[in-house]
C-alpha positions as CSV (number, residue, x, y, z in Angstrom):
1,M,0.1,-0.3,0.2
2,S,1.0,3.8,-0.3
3,N,0.4,7.1,1.2
4,Y,-1.1,9.1,-1.7
5,D,-1.2,12.5,-0.1
6,L,1.6,14.7,-0.8
7,K,1.5,16.7,2.2
8,N,4.8,17.1,4.1
9,K,6.4,14.8,1.9
10,T,10.1,15.5,0.9
11,V,10.5,15.9,-2.9
12,I,13.7,16.4,-5.1
13,I,13.8,17.8,-8.2
14,T,16.1,17.8,-10.4
15,G,16.2,20.8,-12.8
16,G,13.3,22.3,-10.4
17,A,13.7,25.8,-11.2
18,K,12.1,26.3,-14.7
19,N,10.2,25.1,-17.2
20,L,8.6,21.5,-16.7
21,G,10.6,21.1,-13.3
22,G,9.6,24.3,-12.2
23,L,5.8,23.5,-12.6
24,I,6.2,20.3,-10.9
25,S,7.9,22.2,-8.1
26,R,5.4,24.9,-7.8
27,K,2.2,22.3,-8.3
28,F,3.9,19.8,-6.0
29,A,4.1,22.8,-3.1
30,E,0.5,23.7,-3.4
31,Q,-0.4,19.7,-2.5
32,G,1.9,20.6,0.6
33,A,5.0,18.7,-0.2
34,N,8.8,20.0,1.1
35,L,10.9,20.3,-1.9
36,V,14.6,19.9,-2.6
37,I,14.8,22.2,-6.2
38,H,18.3,21.4,-7.7
39,Y,19.7,23.6,-10.2
40,N,22.4,23.3,-13.0
41,S,24.4,26.3,-13.4
42,E,24.7,30.3,-12.4
43,S,22.4,30.9,-15.5
44,S,19.6,29.0,-13.8
45,K,20.0,30.6,-10.2
46,S,17.8,33.4,-10.9
47,D,15.1,30.9,-12.0
48,A,15.9,28.7,-9.0
49,E,15.3,31.8,-6.5
50,K,12.4,32.8,-8.1
51,T,10.3,29.5,-7.7
52,L,11.9,29.3,-4.2
53,E,10.1,32.5,-3.2
54,E,7.0,31.4,-4.9
55,V,6.9,28.0,-3.2
56,R,7.6,29.2,0.3
57,K,4.9,31.4,0.1
58,L,2.7,28.4,0.0
59,G,3.5,27.5,3.9
60,I,6.0,24.3,2.6
61,K,10.0,23.9,3.7
62,A,12.2,24.1,0.6
63,I,15.8,24.9,-0.2
64,I,17.5,25.3,-3.6
65,V,20.9,23.7,-4.6
66,Q,22.9,24.0,-7.3
67,A,25.1,21.1,-8.7
68,D,26.2,20.3,-12.0
69,L,25.2,16.6,-11.6
70,S,27.6,15.2,-14.1
71,D,29.9,14.9,-11.6
72,I,28.4,11.9,-10.5
73,S,29.3,12.5,-6.3
74,K,27.3,15.6,-6.7
75,I,24.1,13.1,-7.1
76,D,24.5,11.2,-3.3
77,Q,25.6,14.5,-2.1
78,L,22.2,15.9,-2.9
79,F,20.2,13.2,-1.6
80,T,22.4,13.3,1.9
81,L,21.6,17.1,2.2
82,A,18.2,16.4,1.6
83,K,17.7,13.9,4.3
84,Q,20.4,16.3,6.8
85,E,17.6,19.1,6.0
86,F,14.4,17.1,5.9
87,G,15.0,14.1,7.9
88,G,14.3,11.6,4.9
89,I,13.1,11.6,1.4
90,D,10.1,10.3,-0.3
91,I,9.7,11.2,-3.8
92,A,13.0,11.5,-6.5
93,I,12.4,13.3,-9.8
94,N,15.0,13.4,-12.6
95,T,14.2,16.0,-15.3
96,V,17.7,16.6,-16.6
97,G,18.4,16.2,-19.9
98,K,20.0,17.6,-23.3
99,V,19.1,17.8,-26.7
100,L,21.7,17.3,-29.6
101,K,20.4,17.4,-33.1
102,K,23.0,16.8,-35.4
103,P,23.8,14.2,-38.2
104,F,25.3,10.9,-37.2
105,L,28.4,11.2,-39.7
106,D,29.1,14.7,-38.0
107,T,28.9,13.9,-34.2
108,T,32.3,14.3,-32.2
109,E,33.4,11.6,-29.4
110,T,33.1,14.9,-27.2
111,E,29.8,15.4,-28.0
112,F,28.7,11.8,-27.6
113,D,30.3,11.8,-24.1
114,V,28.6,15.0,-23.1
115,M,25.2,13.6,-24.3
116,S,25.9,10.4,-22.3
117,D,27.0,11.9,-19.0
118,I,24.0,14.0,-18.8
119,N,21.0,11.7,-20.4
120,S,22.1,8.4,-19.3
121,K,24.8,8.6,-16.6
122,I,23.2,11.3,-14.6
123,A,20.3,9.1,-15.0
124,Y,21.6,5.9,-13.7
125,F,23.4,7.3,-10.6
126,F,20.5,9.5,-9.9
127,I,18.1,6.5,-9.9
128,Q,20.8,4.4,-7.7
129,S,21.0,7.2,-5.1
130,A,17.3,7.0,-5.0
131,G,17.2,3.8,-4.1
132,K,20.2,4.1,-1.5
133,H,18.5,7.1,0.1
134,L,14.6,7.0,-0.1
135,N,12.0,6.0,2.6
136,D,10.4,2.8,1.9
137,H,7.2,3.3,-0.3
138,G,9.1,5.8,-1.8
139,K,8.8,7.1,-5.5
140,I,11.1,7.5,-8.2
141,C,10.4,9.2,-11.8
142,T,12.8,10.1,-14.9
143,I,11.8,12.1,-17.7
144,V,12.7,10.4,-20.7
145,T,11.4,11.0,-24.3
146,S,8.7,10.1,-27.0
147,L,11.8,10.0,-29.6
148,L,12.4,6.4,-28.1
149,A,9.5,5.4,-30.3
150,A,10.5,7.4,-33.6
151,Y,11.9,6.4,-36.7
152,T,14.0,9.3,-37.4
153,G,17.5,10.8,-38.2
154,L,19.6,13.6,-36.5
155,Y,18.8,12.8,-33.0
156,S,21.0,9.6,-32.8
157,T,22.6,10.6,-29.7
158,Y,19.8,12.5,-27.7
159,E,17.1,9.3,-28.0
160,G,20.1,6.9,-28.3
161,L,21.1,7.9,-24.7
162,K,17.7,8.4,-23.3
163,A,16.9,4.7,-24.3
164,P,19.1,2.8,-21.6
165,V,16.8,4.7,-19.0
166,E,14.1,2.5,-19.6
167,H,16.1,-0.7,-18.7
168,Y,17.8,1.3,-15.7
169,T,14.0,1.7,-14.6
170,R,12.8,-1.7,-15.3
171,A,16.1,-3.3,-13.4
172,A,15.7,-0.5,-10.4
173,S,11.7,-1.4,-10.1
174,K,12.7,-4.8,-9.7
175,E,15.5,-4.5,-7.3
176,F,13.5,-1.7,-5.2
177,G,10.3,-3.7,-5.2
178,E,10.7,-5.4,-2.2
179,R,10.5,-1.8,-0.1
180,G,7.5,-0.8,-2.2
181,I,9.5,1.7,-4.3
182,S,8.0,2.2,-7.3
183,V,10.1,3.4,-10.6
184,T,8.8,5.0,-13.5
185,A,9.6,7.1,-16.7
186,V,7.9,9.6,-18.6
187,A,8.3,10.3,-22.2
188,P,6.8,13.4,-23.4
189,G,6.9,14.8,-26.8
190,P,8.6,18.0,-28.1
191,M,7.6,20.3,-25.5
192,D,6.7,23.8,-25.9
193,T,9.6,25.4,-23.9
194,P,12.8,26.8,-25.0
195,F,14.7,23.7,-24.4
196,F,13.1,22.4,-27.5
197,Y,13.5,25.6,-29.8
198,G,16.9,25.9,-29.6
199,Q,17.5,23.0,-31.5
200,E,15.0,23.4,-34.0
201,S,14.0,25.4,-37.3
202,S,10.9,26.7,-38.1
203,D,10.3,24.0,-40.6
204,A,11.0,21.5,-38.1
205,V,8.7,23.0,-35.2
206,A,6.1,23.3,-37.9
207,Y,6.5,19.4,-38.2
208,H,6.5,18.9,-34.9
209,K,3.1,20.5,-34.3
210,S,1.7,18.7,-36.7
211,A,3.0,15.5,-36.3
212,S,0.9,14.4,-33.0
213,A,-2.9,13.0,-33.4
214,L,-4.2,15.5,-31.3
215,G,-2.1,18.7,-32.7
216,G,0.7,20.8,-31.4
217,L,3.1,20.7,-29.1
218,T,3.3,18.8,-25.9
219,K,2.5,21.3,-22.6
220,I,4.4,21.0,-19.3
221,E,0.8,21.2,-18.0
222,D,0.1,17.9,-19.4
223,I,2.9,16.4,-18.2
224,E,2.9,17.2,-14.7
225,P,-0.4,15.7,-13.4
226,L,1.0,12.4,-14.8
227,I,4.0,12.9,-13.0
228,R,2.0,14.0,-9.8
229,F,-0.5,11.0,-10.7
230,L,2.6,8.1,-10.8
231,V,4.1,9.4,-7.6
232,T,0.7,9.6,-5.5
233,D,-2.5,7.2,-6.7
234,G,-0.4,5.6,-10.0
235,W,2.3,3.8,-7.5
236,W,1.0,0.5,-8.6
237,I,2.5,1.3,-12.1
238,T,6.2,0.5,-11.7
239,G,9.0,-0.7,-14.3
240,Q,7.1,0.8,-17.1
241,T,7.8,4.2,-19.5
242,I,4.5,6.1,-20.2
243,F,4.2,7.9,-23.3
244,A,2.5,10.9,-23.4
245,N,2.7,13.1,-26.5
246,G,-0.8,13.7,-28.0
247,G,-0.2,10.8,-30.4
248,Y,3.2,12.0,-31.6
249,T,4.7,8.6,-31.3
250,T,3.4,5.2,-30.0
251,R,4.5,1.6,-29.8
């Protein structure tokens, strides 16, 4: 069984300052969750401070933590700090990701390594640290991409290096299940955020908008409720990657 209420639960959200992560922070705070809001670098600091101010107005406890999680030791430090501040951790959500749109033949080893670190290695060790530190009956959720089910070029390192997270999710759910911990991944379609537009031409944007059966890009407001469901009432779903994209791709 599980306690579905977010009130007084402690939640770690990587990339929790802005875009989807920022919305998760605000909506979870509205439900009474206490937050550890991670942000990557100085460029996101003002967003993190703004989100922190907004959520604290709701009467919850929250802190912001800057860390470049490609230094894997920082991931475990993030969980350790959260336990010190709040006494325990109930939910861990990883929204970290990086897109590279580039032809296969032009991709460098350095670009591959960076994409591997951000999209795959961080995800692996985030789930590992969550498994070490979460309270029993905790919840883990990772954001991946609907391109995992696409037949397309130009995103080889993005979709290819997000793909292992499905396997990490299955393995962790099996290993952590005896403690009542559920582990899921959510695969949004192209999201209407600055994260998306930086990689795409106007023609590509138009294509992505037309490709979903329901029309348009995925909104962060469409994804946050799904994540909230998976870490509360939907706790019985585990080991799964859920595609939420308006019919952009499917399996």
